[in-house]
N, C-alpha and C positions, 0 to 999 in steps of 0.2 A: 727398653733404653740399651744403646749399645754400649757397655763397658769397656771398649779396646779401642786401640787406633785403627784405622782403615787402612787399607793398601789400594790406591788411588792410581790407576793408568789414564793419563791423558794423551789420547791419540790427536796429531793435527799434521797437515800438510806442510805448514810452515810456523816457524819460531822464532821469536827475535832472542838475541840476535843474529842467529843464524841464517835464515831466512827469509825473507817478507815481501809480500806485494800488498797487503792492506791489513785491515783491523785485525783480522782473525791471528797473525802473528804477534800482536801485541797482547791479545787475551792469553794466547798459549805460552806466552813469556812471561806473563803476571799472574795468572790466577794460580798455576801450580806451585809458585813462590808464599801465595797467601793461604792455599789450604795448607802448605808444609809447616806453616809455623804460626797459624791461628789460634787464640786459646779457646780451647773447645770442651768443657763440662770438666776440667781439670784433667783431661786426658793426655797422655805423653803426644808428643807430635806424630801426626798421619804420615805414614810412608809413601810420599806421592814420585810419580816418575814419569817420566814424558818419553813419546817415541814420534819419530817423524823420517822422511827420507834424508839419506845423505845426498844432497844435490852437489855439482861441480864445484860450486864456489865457496862450498866450506870446507875447511883445511883443517889439518891437524887433529884429527878426530881418532881417538884411540883403537885398535883392533879389538875387539872382545872374542869374537867367534864368529864361525859360519856353518851353514849347513844347506842342503838342497831342499827346495821347495817345489812340490808337484803343481805345476800350474801350466793351464791350456795345452793340455797334452803332452808336456815336457818336464824335466825338472830344470828349475832355474835358481841360480847361485843367491842366496840371501848371506851378505857378510855384515856382520853387526860391528858397528863403531860406536865409541860412547865420548860424548862430550858432557859438560856439567852448568848448571846455573845456579847461581848463589843466592838465598833467600837470607836477609839480613832481619833482625829481630832483637827485642829489647836484652836479651841474654847472649846474641852473639850471632853466628852464620850457620845456617844448614845448607848442606849441599845436595842439589837434586839431580840425581842422573838422567841426560838425554841421551836414549839410545838411537841410532841413527840406522836405518836398514840400506845397504849399500848395494847397488847393482849396476855395474859400467852400462848395459843397454838401456837401462829404463832411466837413469837419473843424471849421468854424465853428460848433459847438456846445457847451452848456454843460458837457458833460463827456467823457469820454474814450470810453466805451465802452457797451454795453447798447442798440444802436438795430435798428431792424427790419432795416435795410440794412446790417448788419456784413460782410457778404460783399463786396457792392458797395465798402464803403469801403476793406477791405484787399485785396482784389483789386486795384483801381486802383494801392494804393498799390506793389503786388510789379510790376505792369507799369511804371509810373513811375521804380521806382529801375530798371530794367533799361534804360531809356530814357533816362534820366540821365546813366549812367557814359560811355558814347560821346560826348556832348555835352560832359563835362568831358574827353574824351582821355586818360582814366585807368583801364585794366583792372585789376581787381584781381586777384591771384592766388588770394585766398579771398573768398568772402563767406559771411559768417558769419550765419545766420538763427537767430531766436530767439522760439520757441513760434509757435502756431497763426496768428497775424497774418502770419507771412512763409513760411508754408509753402509757398505756391505757386511761389516763387522756384526754387527746385531744378528742380521739374515744370515751369515756363517756359524754364528754360535748356536743359532736355532736349527740349523739343519745338519752339516755336516760335524759339528762338535757337540750336538744334543746329550748323547750318551757318554762323553768324556769325562771321566771323574774329576780331572783337573779343574773342569770349568762348572762343576756342580752349582755353585754357590756363586758365581760372578753375575753381577747383575750390569745393564749397558743404561747409560744415558747418551742421548744423541740431541746437541745442540744444533741449531738453524742461526747461523749468523746474517746471512742474506739469502732469502727464498729465491732471488733471481737467478742465482747459479744452483743448477740442479744435477748436473752429471747424468742426462740423458743420452743413452747410446741405442745401436740397433740391437734388435731381438738376440743376434749372434753372442752377446756378451755373456748370455746364459752358459755357454760352452765354456767361457773361461774360470766362470764361478763353480762350474761341474754340476750345473742345476739344468732340469730338464723344462721342457716347454711347457710343462703343466703350471711354471710359475708366470707364464706369459698370460695372464688374465688380468681385466680389469682390477678385480678385487686384491690382486697380489701385485707383481712387479710392472705390469704393463700401463704404459702411461702414454696416451694419445701416439701409438705404434711404436714406442720405444722402451727399452728398460731404463728405468730410473734409479740411480743410486741413492737419489733423495730420499725417494719415496720408500725404498729398503729400509732406510734408518727408521722413517716416519712409522714404518707398519711394524719392524720388528723390535725396536729397542723397547727396552722397561718403561722409560720416563723418556718424555719429551721436553725441551724448552727452548725457548729463544731468547734474546737479549734484551727485552724489556716487556713489561704487561702489556704497554698499548701493542706493541707490535704481536705479540702473541693473540691478540684479539684480532688486529687488522687481516693476519695472513688466514683467517678464518672466512673472509669476505672475496667477491669475485675482485674489487678493486685492488686489492694487495696479494692475492692468493698465488700469483703466479699459475693459475689451473689446478694448484693442490689444494685449494680451498675445501674441497668435498672430503678428500682423506683425512687433513687435519681436523676437520669438523667430527670426524668418526672417533677422534681420540682428543677429544677437547676435554675431557675430563682428568687426562694424563699430561695436558699442556701446559706448562707455566711461564713466567716470563720473569728473568733475574736481570737487572740491569749489570752493565758491565763497571767495571770500576777503572780507576787510575792509579798509577803507584805515587802514593804522596810523598816517598822520598825522593823520586825524582823529578816530581813536578811541585817543587816547594819554592815559591818566590821568596821565602826568607834565606834560602842556601843556594838558590840555583846559580849558578857559575857563569852562566851564559848572559845574564841580565847586566844592564850597566849600573844598575842601584838594586839592590834588594830590599825587601819591605815585607810587611805581615799586616793583618788585618788590624792591628791598632796602628799601624804606622802607615797605612796606605795611601796618606798624601805624597810618598815618596815616589809613589807610581807614577808622578806625572813626569820625573825626571829620565824614565825609561821613553815616554811619549816623544820628549825633545830628541833623543838621541835617536830614536827610531825615524824621527821626520830626517834628521840629518843624515841617517845611512840610505833613506831612499830617495835623498835629494828634494824633499819637500820643504816649501817655508817652516820654519821653527815658530809656531804658533801654539797657543793655547787656546786649540778649536777641536772641536770633537772628531775623533779618529774612529771609523769603522773598520775593522778588521775582516778579513776573509784568507783562510786557510782552508784548501779543500783541493781533493782530485777533481779534476774539470772535466765531469760527465754530466748527461742529462738528468741523472737520479739528484743531484745538487740543486736544483732550480736555480741554475743560472740565469736562464731567461727570463726570470721575474727581475733581476737586477738589470738584465739588457732593456725591460720595458720602462723601467722608471730612472734610469742612469743619468738623461739629460735634467729631468726635474729635481733628482738628488743633487746633481753638480752645481743647482742654483742656490743651493744652501751655504751656509756657513760651514763646511765641513771637508774632511780628507776621507779618503778610500784607500787602505793599503792591501794589496791582494798578492797570495803567496799562492803557487799551484801548477800542477802540469795535467796532461791529459788530452781528450779530443783536441784536435787541431782547430776545429769549428769555435771552441770556447777559447782556447789560448788567442787565435786571430782576434776574436771579439775583445778581449782584454786588451789588446795590443791597440787597438783601435780607440778603445775608451781613454787610453794612456796618452796617445796622440791627439786626442782632441782636449784633455784637460791635464796637461803634464804638471801644472801645479798644484793639483786636487787630487791625482792618483798616483799611487806608488807601487808600482809592479814587479816581481821576479816570478818568471816563468821557471818552472823546476822544483827541486825541492832542496832545502837549504835548514837542517835541523835548528841551528843555532838562529837563523833569522824567524824561524817559527817561533819559538820561546820568546824572541824580541817583540813579535807582534802580539804574543798573547799576554805578555805583561806591558806593551807600549800603548796599545789600542784603549779606547775607553768602552767601544762594544764590539761585538762579536757576531757578525752573520752567519746564520744557518737556515735559508729558505727552501730545506730540501724537499723534493716531490714525495718521497719517502725515506726512512731513517730508521733502520731495525733497532739501533742503539744510538750511536754516534759517541764520539770521544771529544771531540773539538769543543765541545759546550762545557763538558765536566772540567776540562783543561782550563777553558776561559773562566768559569765559576771560581775554580780554585786561585787564579791570578786576580781577581776581583774586576775583570773584563766581562761586562754585562752581555750575555747573551740575547740575540733576536731572531726567533726560530719558528718556523711553521710548526704547529701542535701535532705532529704525526710521530708515530713510533717512540722510542727512545727519549725523543726531545719533549715530547709531552709530559713524560713520566718525569722528567727532570727540572724542568723548567717552569717554572709557576709565575704568573702575570703578577708584575708590580701592583699592588692595590694603595694608592695616595691615602686613604682613608685610613689605615690600619699601620703602614709601613710595612706590611708583609709580602712575601714574594722576592724572587731572585732575577728576573729578566721581563722580556716582552716576548709576545707570541700572536699569531693569526692562524686562521684556520683554512680559510678559502685559498687555493692555488691560483694565486692572482696578483699580478703587480703592484695594485692599489691597496689591497691587504697588508703587502710588505710593507708599502711606503706608511701606511697609516700608523705599523707597529714601531717604525723607526721614528717618525713625528712623534710618537708618544713618549718616546725614549730621550729625544733631544730637547723636549719641551721639559722634561723633568731636569735634565743635565743644566740647561741655560736658567732655568726659574726657581731651581729650587735645591742649591748645592748641598746643603746639610741632610735633606732625602736622599740626593744621589751617594753621598757619603753612607748613609745606613744602609742603601740598597748594595752597595760594594762589599760592606760588612756582610749582609745577610749571605752574599754569595760567596766570599770567603770562608764562611763559619759552616757551610755543607759540608755533608761528609760523604762523599763519592769514591772512596777507598776501596780497593781489594778486599781488604779486612772483612766490611760488611756485607761485601757479596758472597764472601767465601764460606759465610756462617749460612747462608742461604743455600749455597749449593751443597754443604754436607748435609742438610736436611733432605735436599732432593734425592742424595746419592741413598739415605737411608730408607728414604720412601722407595727407590728401586729396589733395594736388598730385601726390604720386606714383600715386595709385590714377588720376587723370585722364591722367597721363603714359602710363602702360601701358595703358589703354583705348584711347588715341588712336595709340597707337604714337610718340610726341613726346618729347624729353628736356626735362624740368622741372626747372631748377634753379638 
């Protein structure tokens, strides 16, 4: 039993509210708050800190220190700046330091990713993180690494820093948020990491002729996890494994799945200032006022008709081609569809054409609008997520919180969080389908519409079921703390030392 609070370093390439391209930033901005404030066996609060790059768009970061880092056969300067995020809890507010590693050459650019020197940019970041901590005099119990940009950290700890007394008790956890993004680079990248070609072997870092930062994290971290139990199983198969299934199966006994959470203070229909009318599970009938306001905002006829919502990045992963397969049949029903998102031009144009064909039945906003997103979550009756694959998914968690019933493909985190409604027992919180097929999606929508129209009392019970689910970060944080302790015990056993 660990009888002291833990020192936890959370490492991510993006963190809300400072820099975001996807769900990783939401996790990195929320999970550390939950870890820092969760009630854990009566212990004092854990010491949680975050580290990320300091990108050009991040302003007003306070200077902390600077030092040279030997990297790529030269010294590169690491300037450390600091911002903070606040974690609110019942007894007050806790401040979490966010260290930002600044380097003009690597990070002062107009976007976060997609440059020719990504291996250098994030290889330097990983090296600078490990050089920073001794200068802070703060040896972490656990370094929690996230996605390919941080994959070299466990590798470097077990090679260059293996004899460093400062890191003798430090364990690593590596989280795969989306295996599609792997950080695969030419073999020359080994030189950046000061590693020899002996590491360029299939049983080590070599991956189909490249060096993979993701594979480095998978092989060298003490414990692995991904963001849902089902996705942890799926990525061990050829269908979902992105060619990594073999190495993941080798570590299957150390691969866990923990569902992401959402911030229940931010996403609360009872207090959300972005809504036209607040409500809770006991007064969910007021939800309808948000539907009427949403219809007016999107220039749709204001009627008590089932409204299906879709908020998504418009990419192939999201199953949008299934909607295209059935849209004409769907539009013959007495429903409305509201869509918010941006992404591939193909899908943006696809929805524009749908809107042009059915202007009185489809509301569309291409782009992102955070206020409109919350109004869709609150105002729609049902929420579509027909994803081809979905490691976790946040949309269905938010829709459940707002009593908007998810209709999802049973894959990844969608399968773990959405349970098919059973009319015989009244159990369940949504509707799902398994086959990646437009007809299967249509059937799930039809089941939802039938319940909505035929049995409003049962529908109201389903809405209450959804709103009473607990997918808060506090629940996930407890599971992560156990994962950290498992990793620490593994380090202790390997090194023959007691870690408690």
